[in-house]
Biopython code that builds the backbone (N, CA, C, O; Angstrom):
import numpy as np
from Bio.PDB.StructureBuilder import StructureBuilder

atoms = [
    (1, "UNK", "N", (0.845, -1.183, 0.000)),
    (1, "UNK", "CA", (0.000, 0.000, 0.000)),
    (1, "UNK", "C", (0.886, 1.241, 0.000)),
    (1, "UNK", "O", (1.808, 1.356, 0.808)),
    (2, "UNK", "N", (0.608, 2.143, -0.890)),
    (2, "UNK", "CA", (1.377, 3.368, -1.012)),
    (2, "UNK", "C", (0.864, 4.407, -0.033)),
    (2, "UNK", "O", (-0.329, 4.709, 0.001)),
    (3, "UNK", "N", (1.774, 4.952, 0.765)),
    (3, "UNK", "CA", (1.401, 5.998, 1.707)),
    (3, "UNK", "C", (1.723, 7.345, 1.089)),
    (3, "UNK", "O", (2.834, 7.548, 0.598)),
    (4, "UNK", "N", (0.790, 8.251, 1.103)),
    (4, "UNK", "CA", (1.026, 9.572, 0.536)),
    (4, "UNK", "C", (0.739, 10.639, 1.579)),
    (4, "UNK", "O", (-0.107, 10.456, 2.455)),
    (5, "UNK", "N", (1.445, 11.746, 1.477)),
    (5, "UNK", "CA", (1.186, 12.928, 2.299)),
    (5, "UNK", "C", (1.240, 14.132, 1.374)),
    (5, "UNK", "O", (1.873, 14.092, 0.320)),
    (6, "UNK", "N", (0.586, 15.175, 1.769)),
    (6, "UNK", "CA", (0.631, 16.415, 1.005)),
    (6, "UNK", "C", (1.706, 17.293, 1.634)),
    (6, "UNK", "O", (1.750, 17.451, 2.854)),
    (7, "UNK", "N", (2.579, 17.868, 0.793)),
    (7, "UNK", "CA", (3.656, 18.721, 1.281)),
    (7, "UNK", "C", (3.617, 20.049, 0.548)),
    (7, "UNK", "O", (3.203, 20.124, -0.609)),
    (8, "UNK", "N", (4.050, 21.085, 1.229)),
    (8, "UNK", "CA", (4.100, 22.418, 0.632)),
    (8, "UNK", "C", (5.488, 22.625, 0.023)),
    (8, "UNK", "O", (6.501, 22.280, 0.631)),
    (9, "UNK", "N", (5.520, 23.191, -1.181)),
    (9, "UNK", "CA", (6.778, 23.542, -1.828)),
    (9, "UNK", "C", (7.185, 24.908, -1.269)),
    (9, "UNK", "O", (6.424, 25.872, -1.355)),
    (10, "UNK", "N", (8.399, 24.983, -0.692)),
    (10, "UNK", "CA", (8.852, 26.213, -0.042)),
    (10, "UNK", "C", (10.039, 26.804, -0.807)),
    (10, "UNK", "O", (10.775, 26.090, -1.488)),
    (11, "UNK", "N", (10.205, 28.113, -0.680)),
    (11, "UNK", "CA", (11.309, 28.799, -1.327)),
    (11, "UNK", "C", (12.570, 28.615, -0.486)),
    (11, "UNK", "O", (12.557, 28.818, 0.729)),
    (12, "UNK", "N", (13.676, 28.220, -1.161)),
    (12, "UNK", "CA", (14.988, 28.087, -0.524)),
    (12, "UNK", "C", (15.959, 28.845, -1.430)),
    (12, "UNK", "O", (16.467, 28.285, -2.401)),
    (13, "UNK", "N", (16.214, 30.100, -1.119)),
    (13, "UNK", "CA", (17.034, 30.939, -1.997)),
    (13, "UNK", "C", (16.345, 31.082, -3.337)),
    (13, "UNK", "O", (15.172, 31.450, -3.399)),
    (14, "UNK", "N", (17.071, 30.793, -4.420)),
    (14, "UNK", "CA", (16.494, 30.859, -5.760)),
    (14, "UNK", "C", (15.820, 29.555, -6.154)),
    (14, "UNK", "O", (15.237, 29.461, -7.234)),
    (15, "UNK", "N", (15.893, 28.553, -5.296)),
    (15, "UNK", "CA", (15.325, 27.238, -5.592)),
    (15, "UNK", "C", (14.047, 27.033, -4.798)),
    (15, "UNK", "O", (13.593, 27.922, -4.077)),
    (16, "UNK", "N", (13.484, 25.859, -4.941)),
    (16, "UNK", "CA", (12.303, 25.467, -4.173)),
    (16, "UNK", "C", (12.594, 24.104, -3.574)),
    (16, "UNK", "O", (13.408, 23.353, -4.112)),
    (17, "UNK", "N", (11.947, 23.778, -2.481)),
    (17, "UNK", "CA", (12.193, 22.506, -1.824)),
    (17, "UNK", "C", (10.957, 21.966, -1.139)),
    (17, "UNK", "O", (9.947, 22.657, -1.008)),
    (18, "UNK", "N", (11.050, 20.725, -0.707)),
    (18, "UNK", "CA", (9.975, 20.093, 0.064)),
    (18, "UNK", "C", (10.597, 19.477, 1.310)),
    (18, "UNK", "O", (11.791, 19.178, 1.330)),
    (19, "UNK", "N", (9.797, 19.291, 2.336)),
    (19, "UNK", "CA", (10.247, 18.623, 3.552)),
    (19, "UNK", "C", (9.810, 17.164, 3.471)),
    (19, "UNK", "O", (8.664, 16.857, 3.145)),
    (20, "UNK", "N", (10.754, 16.272, 3.778)),
    (20, "UNK", "CA", (10.462, 14.834, 3.754)),
    (20, "UNK", "C", (10.295, 14.371, 5.197)),
    (20, "UNK", "O", (11.163, 14.641, 6.027)),
    (21, "UNK", "N", (9.204, 13.682, 5.517)),
    (21, "UNK", "CA", (8.999, 13.229, 6.897)),
    (21, "UNK", "C", (10.164, 12.363, 7.388)),
    (21, "UNK", "O", (10.686, 11.526, 6.652)),
    (22, "UNK", "N", (10.564, 12.583, 8.656)),
    (22, "UNK", "CA", (11.703, 11.874, 9.237)),
    (22, "UNK", "C", (11.522, 10.367, 9.167)),
    (22, "UNK", "O", (12.485, 9.648, 8.900)),
    (23, "UNK", "N", (10.331, 9.879, 9.396)),
    (23, "UNK", "CA", (10.099, 8.436, 9.368)),
    (23, "UNK", "C", (10.439, 7.857, 7.994)),
    (23, "UNK", "O", (10.936, 6.734, 7.903)),
    (24, "UNK", "N", (10.176, 8.611, 6.926)),
    (24, "UNK", "CA", (10.526, 8.154, 5.582)),
    (24, "UNK", "C", (12.032, 8.211, 5.362)),
    (24, "UNK", "O", (12.610, 7.308, 4.757)),
    (25, "UNK", "N", (12.671, 9.276, 5.855)),
    (25, "UNK", "CA", (14.128, 9.372, 5.742)),
    (25, "UNK", "C", (14.789, 8.158, 6.399)),
    (25, "UNK", "O", (15.706, 7.559, 5.838)),
    (26, "UNK", "N", (14.311, 7.808, 7.592)),
    (26, "UNK", "CA", (14.855, 6.659, 8.316)),
    (26, "UNK", "C", (14.540, 5.354, 7.591)),
    (26, "UNK", "O", (15.408, 4.491, 7.459)),
    (27, "UNK", "N", (13.318, 5.211, 7.127)),
    (27, "UNK", "CA", (12.883, 3.981, 6.456)),
    (27, "UNK", "C", (13.687, 3.735, 5.184)),
    (27, "UNK", "O", (14.033, 2.593, 4.882)),
    (28, "UNK", "N", (13.987, 4.793, 4.439)),
    (28, "UNK", "CA", (14.698, 4.664, 3.169)),
    (28, "UNK", "C", (16.206, 4.804, 3.313)),
    (28, "UNK", "O", (16.947, 4.659, 2.341)),
    (29, "UNK", "N", (16.658, 5.088, 4.538)),
    (29, "UNK", "CA", (18.087, 5.258, 4.804)),
    (29, "UNK", "C", (18.681, 6.342, 3.909)),
    (29, "UNK", "O", (19.767, 6.182, 3.352)),
    (30, "UNK", "N", (17.942, 7.456, 3.780)),
    (30, "UNK", "CA", (18.427, 8.575, 2.982)),
    (30, "UNK", "C", (19.438, 9.361, 3.802)),
    (30, "UNK", "O", (19.166, 9.733, 4.943)),
    (31, "UNK", "N", (20.596, 9.612, 3.222)),
    (31, "UNK", "CA", (21.631, 10.375, 3.898)),
    (31, "UNK", "C", (21.550, 11.834, 3.524)),
    (31, "UNK", "O", (20.470, 12.362, 3.261)),
    (32, "UNK", "N", (22.711, 12.491, 3.501)),
    (32, "UNK", "CA", (22.767, 13.912, 3.177)),
    (32, "UNK", "C", (22.708, 14.169, 1.675)),
    (32, "UNK", "O", (22.499, 15.306, 1.254)),
    (33, "UNK", "N", (22.889, 13.134, 0.866)),
    (33, "UNK", "CA", (22.820, 13.265, -0.586)),
    (33, "UNK", "C", (21.842, 12.261, -1.143)),
    (33, "UNK", "O", (21.781, 11.123, -0.678)),
    (34, "UNK", "N", (21.070, 12.674, -2.142)),
    (34, "UNK", "CA", (20.110, 11.791, -2.805)),
    (34, "UNK", "C", (20.263, 11.931, -4.303)),
    (34, "UNK", "O", (20.888, 12.876, -4.784)),
    (35, "UNK", "N", (19.698, 10.998, -5.036)),
    (35, "UNK", "CA", (19.615, 11.084, -6.492)),
    (35, "UNK", "C", (18.183, 11.448, -6.847)),
    (35, "UNK", "O", (17.237, 10.880, -6.301)),
    (36, "UNK", "N", (18.025, 12.390, -7.760)),
    (36, "UNK", "CA", (16.704, 12.817, -8.208)),
    (36, "UNK", "C", (16.524, 12.435, -9.669)),
    (36, "UNK", "O", (17.461, 12.498, -10.465)),
    (37, "UNK", "N", (15.299, 12.036, -10.008)),
    (37, "UNK", "CA", (14.991, 11.701, -11.398)),
    (37, "UNK", "C", (13.542, 12.087, -11.665)),
    (37, "UNK", "O", (12.705, 12.092, -10.762)),
    (38, "UNK", "N", (13.269, 12.407, -12.908)),
    (38, "UNK", "CA", (11.905, 12.683, -13.340)),
    (38, "UNK", "C", (11.445, 11.487, -14.148)),
    (38, "UNK", "O", (12.096, 11.094, -15.117)),
    (39, "UNK", "N", (10.317, 10.907, -13.747)),
    (39, "UNK", "CA", (9.762, 9.758, -14.447)),
    (39, "UNK", "C", (8.306, 10.092, -14.770)),
    (39, "UNK", "O", (7.447, 10.123, -13.888)),
    (40, "UNK", "N", (8.053, 10.338, -16.041)),
    (40, "UNK", "CA", (6.745, 10.788, -16.526)),
    (40, "UNK", "C", (6.335, 12.036, -15.748)),
    (40, "UNK", "O", (6.961, 13.084, -15.915)),
    (41, "UNK", "N", (5.315, 11.960, -14.914)),
    (41, "UNK", "CA", (4.886, 13.143, -14.162)),
    (41, "UNK", "C", (5.249, 13.040, -12.682)),
    (41, "UNK", "O", (4.596, 13.653, -11.837)),
    (42, "UNK", "N", (6.293, 12.263, -12.366)),
    (42, "UNK", "CA", (6.686, 12.046, -10.970)),
    (42, "UNK", "C", (8.124, 12.462, -10.737)),
    (42, "UNK", "O", (8.961, 12.396, -11.638)),
    (43, "UNK", "N", (8.399, 12.892, -9.514)),
    (43, "UNK", "CA", (9.758, 13.160, -9.060)),
    (43, "UNK", "C", (10.180, 11.976, -8.206)),
    (43, "UNK", "O", (9.524, 11.657, -7.214)),
    (44, "UNK", "N", (11.272, 11.322, -8.588)),
    (44, "UNK", "CA", (11.761, 10.155, -7.862)),
    (44, "UNK", "C", (12.974, 10.585, -7.041)),
    (44, "UNK", "O", (13.909, 11.186, -7.570)),
    (45, "UNK", "N", (12.953, 10.273, -5.749)),
    (45, "UNK", "CA", (14.064, 10.571, -4.843)),
    (45, "UNK", "C", (14.607, 9.234, -4.367)),
    (45, "UNK", "O", (13.878, 8.436, -3.779)),
    (46, "UNK", "N", (15.919, 8.985, -4.628)),
    (46, "UNK", "CA", (16.550, 7.718, -4.239)),
    (46, "UNK", "C", (17.773, 7.989, -3.392)),
    (46, "UNK", "O", (18.351, 9.076, -3.432)),
    (47, "UNK", "N", (18.160, 6.980, -2.622)),
    (47, "UNK", "CA", (19.408, 7.028, -1.877)),
    (47, "UNK", "C", (20.537, 7.136, -2.888)),
    (47, "UNK", "O", (20.541, 6.431, -3.897)),
    (48, "UNK", "N", (21.500, 8.023, -2.618)),
    (48, "UNK", "CA", (22.642, 8.190, -3.516)),
    (48, "UNK", "C", (23.559, 6.981, -3.386)),
    (48, "UNK", "O", (23.909, 6.571, -2.280)),
    (49, "UNK", "N", (23.938, 6.422, -4.510)),
    (49, "UNK", "CA", (24.820, 5.258, -4.523)),
    (49, "UNK", "C", (26.246, 5.704, -4.801)),
    (49, "UNK", "O", (26.482, 6.662, -5.537)),
    (50, "UNK", "N", (27.174, 5.005, -4.212)),
    (50, "UNK", "CA", (28.591, 5.252, -4.470)),
    (50, "UNK", "C", (28.902, 4.790, -5.887)),
    (50, "UNK", "O", (28.385, 3.759, -6.318)),
    (51, "UNK", "N", (29.740, 5.532, -6.628)),
    (51, "UNK", "CA", (30.064, 5.114, -7.994)),
    (51, "UNK", "C", (30.667, 3.715, -8.062)),
    (51, "UNK", "O", (30.523, 3.032, -9.076)),
    (52, "UNK", "N", (31.337, 3.283, -7.003)),
    (52, "UNK", "CA", (31.994, 1.971, -7.021)),
    (52, "UNK", "C", (31.275, 0.958, -6.134)),
    (52, "UNK", "O", (31.846, -0.068, -5.765)),
    (53, "UNK", "N", (30.043, 1.244, -5.801)),
    (53, "UNK", "CA", (29.276, 0.330, -4.956)),
    (53, "UNK", "C", (29.103, -1.015, -5.666)),
    (53, "UNK", "O", (28.681, -1.066, -6.821)),
    (54, "UNK", "N", (29.431, -2.085, -4.974)),
    (54, "UNK", "CA", (29.288, -3.418, -5.540)),
    (54, "UNK", "C", (30.531, -3.934, -6.237)),
    (54, "UNK", "O", (30.578, -5.102, -6.626)),
    (55, "UNK", "N", (31.545, -3.086, -6.404)),
    (55, "UNK", "CA", (32.751, -3.516, -7.108)),
    (55, "UNK", "C", (33.470, -4.628, -6.361)),
    (55, "UNK", "O", (33.942, -5.578, -6.986)),
    (56, "UNK", "N", (33.566, -4.533, -5.041)),
    (56, "UNK", "CA", (34.305, -5.541, -4.265)),
    (56, "UNK", "C", (33.715, -6.930, -4.499)),
    (56, "UNK", "O", (34.450, -7.890, -4.732)),
    (57, "UNK", "N", (32.395, -7.032, -4.438)),
    (57, "UNK", "CA", (31.736, -8.316, -4.680)),
    (57, "UNK", "C", (31.947, -8.807, -6.102)),
    (57, "UNK", "O", (32.138, -10.002, -6.327)),
    (58, "UNK", "N", (31.913, -7.894, -7.061)),
    (58, "UNK", "CA", (32.119, -8.274, -8.458)),
    (58, "UNK", "C", (33.542, -8.789, -8.669)),
    (58, "UNK", "O", (33.751, -9.772, -9.380)),
    (59, "UNK", "N", (34.517, -8.123, -8.052)),
    (59, "UNK", "CA", (35.904, -8.583, -8.186)),
    (59, "UNK", "C", (36.102, -9.946, -7.540)),
    (59, "UNK", "O", (36.821, -10.788, -8.075)),
    (60, "UNK", "N", (35.467, -10.168, -6.389)),
    (60, "UNK", "CA", (35.572, -11.470, -5.729)),
    (60, "UNK", "C", (34.973, -12.569, -6.607)),
    (60, "UNK", "O", (35.535, -13.659, -6.710)),
    (61, "UNK", "N", (33.836, -12.282, -7.236)),
    (61, "UNK", "CA", (33.204, -13.266, -8.119)),
    (61, "UNK", "C", (34.090, -13.537, -9.335)),
    (61, "UNK", "O", (34.198, -14.680, -9.779)),
    (62, "UNK", "N", (34.722, -12.501, -9.872)),
    (62, "UNK", "CA", (35.624, -12.694, -11.011)),
    (62, "UNK", "C", (36.805, -13.582, -10.622)),
    (62, "UNK", "O", (37.186, -14.479, -11.374)),
    (63, "UNK", "N", (37.382, -13.329, -9.446)),
    (63, "UNK", "CA", (38.522, -14.133, -8.990)),
    (63, "UNK", "C", (38.099, -15.583, -8.767)),
    (63, "UNK", "O", (38.828, -16.512, -9.115)),
    (64, "UNK", "N", (36.925, -15.766, -8.190)),
    (64, "UNK", "CA", (36.422, -17.121, -7.938)),
    (64, "UNK", "C", (36.245, -17.889, -9.249)),
    (64, "UNK", "O", (36.515, -19.088, -9.313)),
    (65, "UNK", "N", (35.793, -17.193, -10.288)),
    (65, "UNK", "CA", (35.576, -17.817, -11.598)),
    (65, "UNK", "C", (36.824, -17.779, -12.474)),
    (65, "UNK", "O", (36.774, -18.155, -13.646)),
    (66, "UNK", "N", (37.934, -17.332, -11.914)),
    (66, "UNK", "CA", (39.200, -17.194, -12.646)),
    (66, "UNK", "C", (39.021, -16.337, -13.912)),
    (66, "UNK", "O", (39.565, -16.635, -14.975)),
    (67, "UNK", "N", (38.250, -15.280, -13.751)),
    (67, "UNK", "CA", (37.980, -14.373, -14.861)),
    (67, "UNK", "C", (38.622, -13.010, -14.596)),
    (67, "UNK", "O", (38.099, -11.978, -15.015)),
    (68, "UNK", "N", (39.756, -13.015, -13.898)),
    (68, "UNK", "CA", (40.375, -11.757, -13.511)),
    (68, "UNK", "C", (41.775, -11.575, -14.105)),
    (68, "UNK", "O", (42.603, -10.860, -13.541)),
    (69, "UNK", "N", (42.031, -12.216, -15.234)),
    (69, "UNK", "CA", (43.336, -12.059, -15.875)),
    (69, "UNK", "C", (43.254, -10.978, -16.953)),
    (69, "UNK", "O", (42.169, -10.643, -17.429)),
    (70, "UNK", "N", (44.404, -10.443, -17.327)),
    (70, "UNK", "CA", (44.449, -9.424, -18.373)),
    (70, "UNK", "C", (44.089, -10.033, -19.725)),
    (70, "UNK", "O", (44.512, -11.142, -20.050)),
    (71, "UNK", "N", (43.322, -9.312, -20.492)),
    (71, "UNK", "CA", (42.952, -9.772, -21.829)),
    (71, "UNK", "C", (44.128, -9.557, -22.781)),
    (71, "UNK", "O", (44.472, -10.445, -23.561)),
    (72, "UNK", "N", (44.734, -8.391, -22.715)),
    (72, "UNK", "CA", (45.895, -8.058, -23.539)),
    (72, "UNK", "C", (47.128, -8.023, -22.661)),
    (72, "UNK", "O", (47.065, -7.603, -21.505)),
    (73, "UNK", "N", (48.238, -8.458, -23.204)),
    (73, "UNK", "CA", (49.498, -8.372, -22.472)),
    (73, "UNK", "C", (50.022, -6.946, -22.553)),
    (73, "UNK", "O", (49.905, -6.298, -23.593)),
    (74, "UNK", "N", (50.601, -6.452, -21.458)),
    (74, "UNK", "CA", (51.157, -5.087, -21.500)),
    (74, "UNK", "C", (52.284, -4.996, -22.521)),
    (74, "UNK", "O", (53.067, -5.933, -22.679)),
    (75, "UNK", "N", (52.361, -3.872, -23.205)),
    (75, "UNK", "CA", (53.406, -3.647, -24.190)),
    (75, "UNK", "C", (54.210, -2.414, -23.789)),
    (75, "UNK", "O", (53.647, -1.385, -23.417)),
    (76, "UNK", "N", (55.500, -2.530, -23.867)),
    (76, "UNK", "CA", (56.358, -1.391, -23.547)),
    (76, "UNK", "C", (56.260, -0.349, -24.653)),
    (76, "UNK", "O", (56.236, -0.682, -25.838)),
    (77, "UNK", "N", (56.205, 0.894, -24.256)),
    (77, "UNK", "CA", (56.181, 1.990, -25.224)),
    (77, "UNK", "C", (57.602, 2.521, -25.418)),
    (77, "UNK", "O", (58.529, 2.102, -24.725)),
    (78, "UNK", "N", (57.762, 3.429, -26.350)),
    (78, "UNK", "CA", (59.060, 4.069, -26.575)),
    (78, "UNK", "C", (59.523, 4.765, -25.298)),
    (78, "UNK", "O", (60.700, 4.707, -24.945)),
    (79, "UNK", "N", (58.610, 5.410, -24.623)),
    (79, "UNK", "CA", (58.950, 6.083, -23.365)),
    (79, "UNK", "C", (59.439, 5.071, -22.337)),
    (79, "UNK", "O", (60.413, 5.326, -21.628)),
    (80, "UNK", "N", (58.769, 3.926, -22.253)),
    (80, "UNK", "CA", (59.194, 2.882, -21.316)),
    (80, "UNK", "C", (60.626, 2.440, -21.613)),
    (80, "UNK", "O", (61.428, 2.268, -20.695)),
    (81, "UNK", "N", (60.940, 2.259, -22.875)),
    (81, "UNK", "CA", (62.258, 1.755, -23.247)),
    (81, "UNK", "C", (63.366, 2.781, -23.048)),
    (81, "UNK", "O", (64.476, 2.408, -22.668)),
    (82, "UNK", "N", (63.100, 4.072, -23.295)),
    (82, "UNK", "CA", (64.157, 5.077, -23.273)),
    (82, "UNK", "C", (64.188, 5.931, -22.014)),
    (82, "UNK", "O", (65.267, 6.293, -21.544)),
    (83, "UNK", "N", (63.023, 6.261, -21.457)),
    (83, "UNK", "CA", (62.979, 7.236, -20.360)),
    (83, "UNK", "C", (62.869, 6.614, -18.975)),
    (83, "UNK", "O", (63.445, 7.125, -18.014)),
    (84, "UNK", "N", (62.151, 5.542, -18.873)),
    (84, "UNK", "CA", (61.879, 4.959, -17.553)),
    (84, "UNK", "C", (63.085, 4.180, -17.049)),
    (84, "UNK", "O", (63.688, 3.397, -17.783)),
    (85, "UNK", "N", (63.425, 4.406, -15.791)),
    (85, "UNK", "CA", (64.504, 3.630, -15.165)),
    (85, "UNK", "C", (63.948, 2.923, -13.956)),
    (85, "UNK", "O", (63.151, 3.476, -13.197)),
    (86, "UNK", "N", (64.375, 1.712, -13.793)),
    (86, "UNK", "CA", (63.925, 0.901, -12.668)),
    (86, "UNK", "C", (64.858, 1.050, -11.519)),
    (86, "UNK", "O", (64.648, 0.441, -10.470)),
]
sb = StructureBuilder()
sb.init_structure("model")
sb.init_model(0)
sb.init_chain("A")
sb.init_seg("    ")
for serial, (resi, resn, name, xyz) in enumerate(atoms, 1):
    if name == "N":
        sb.init_residue(resn, " ", resi, " ")
    sb.init_atom(name, np.array(xyz, "f"), 0.0, 1.0, " ", f" {name:<3s}", serial, name[0])
structure = sb.get_structure()
């Protein structure tokens, strides 16, 4: 069942904003940053995800499946051969 409340749009500087009930903030685990999207005639507010969220699990699965090797072998460049010293 979808719970709805009516909220007033308030002026915040040159922008406008709405107040989100604390119980919803807690329920959705919304932090200080959110992602906003427009879907048809709705405004969608989501928890902001880290750009690398889920990478650790994906890397572990790749290692488990032995799918974590380089596709191409590294090739030395002219700079590597002439400028770089070990």
